[in-house]
C-alpha positions in Angstrom: 175.1 57.2 81.8 173.6 58.9 78.8 175.2 59.5 75.4 176.2 63.1 76.2 177.8 62.0 79.5 179.8 59.3 77.6 181.0 61.9 75.1 182.0 64.3 77.9 183.9 61.6 79.8 185.8 60.5 76.7 186.6 64.2 75.9 187.8 64.8 79.5 190.0 61.7 79.4 191.5 62.7 76.0 192.3 66.4 76.1 194.1 66.2 72.8 190.7 65.5 71.0 188.1 68.1 70.3 184.7 67.4 71.8 183.1 67.5 68.3 185.5 64.8 67.1 184.7 62.6 70.1 180.9 63.2 69.5 181.4 62.1 65.8 183.3 59.0 66.9 180.7 57.9 69.4 177.8 58.6 67.0 179.6 56.6 64.3 180.1 53.6 66.6 176.4 53.6 67.6 175.4 54.1 63.9 177.5 51.1 62.9 176.1 48.9 65.6 172.6 49.9 64.7 173.2 49.4 61.0 174.7 46.0 61.5 171.8 44.9 63.7 169.2 46.2 61.3 170.7 44.1 58.6 170.5 41.0 60.9 174.2 40.8 61.8 175.5 40.2 65.3 177.9 42.7 66.9 180.4 41.4 69.4 182.6 43.6 71.6 185.1 41.3 73.3 184.9 41.5 77.1 181.8 43.6 77.0 179.1 41.6 75.3 177.3 40.8 72.1 174.3 42.6 70.5 172.0 40.5 68.3 168.4 40.5 67.0 165.8 38.0 68.1 162.7 37.2 66.2 159.4 37.0 68.2 156.7 35.1 66.4 153.2 36.4 66.0 150.9 35.5 68.9 147.5 36.2 70.4 147.8 38.6 73.3 145.3 40.0 75.8 144.4 43.6 76.5 144.8 43.8 80.3 142.3 46.7 80.6 139.4 45.1 78.7 140.4 41.4 78.7 139.8 41.1 75.0 142.2 39.1 72.8 144.4 41.0 70.3 146.7 39.8 67.5 150.3 40.7 68.1 152.3 40.7 64.9 155.7 39.1 64.4 158.6 41.5 65.4 162.3 41.7 65.8 163.8 42.9 69.1 167.3 43.8 70.1 169.1 41.4 72.5 172.2 41.9 74.6 174.3 39.2 76.2 177.0 40.3 78.5 180.6 39.1 78.0 182.4 37.0 80.7 184.7 39.9 81.6 181.8 42.3 82.2 179.8 39.7 84.2 182.8 38.9 86.4 183.5 42.6 87.0 179.9 43.2 88.0 180.0 40.3 90.4 183.3 41.6 92.0 185.5 38.8 90.7 188.0 41.0 88.9 
């Protein structure tokens, strides 16, 4: 499901809301999650999961095409851990 499909699904399920308002709500939620993560905070949505940022240290990598070693800088990457409710539902336990 992509963002536009999510917006359309929510708008269809809530006919009393205008699609532009639903789009604004969805964009605000994603912006808040992104903003919190970019400032190093953890975002937890109970039953769904938790978004956090993990730090990857600098390392020496290898170019697979040429075989030469390259320096890979330190970086921060997004990480998602599923919540118990979502995990159980995916495994047919709910």
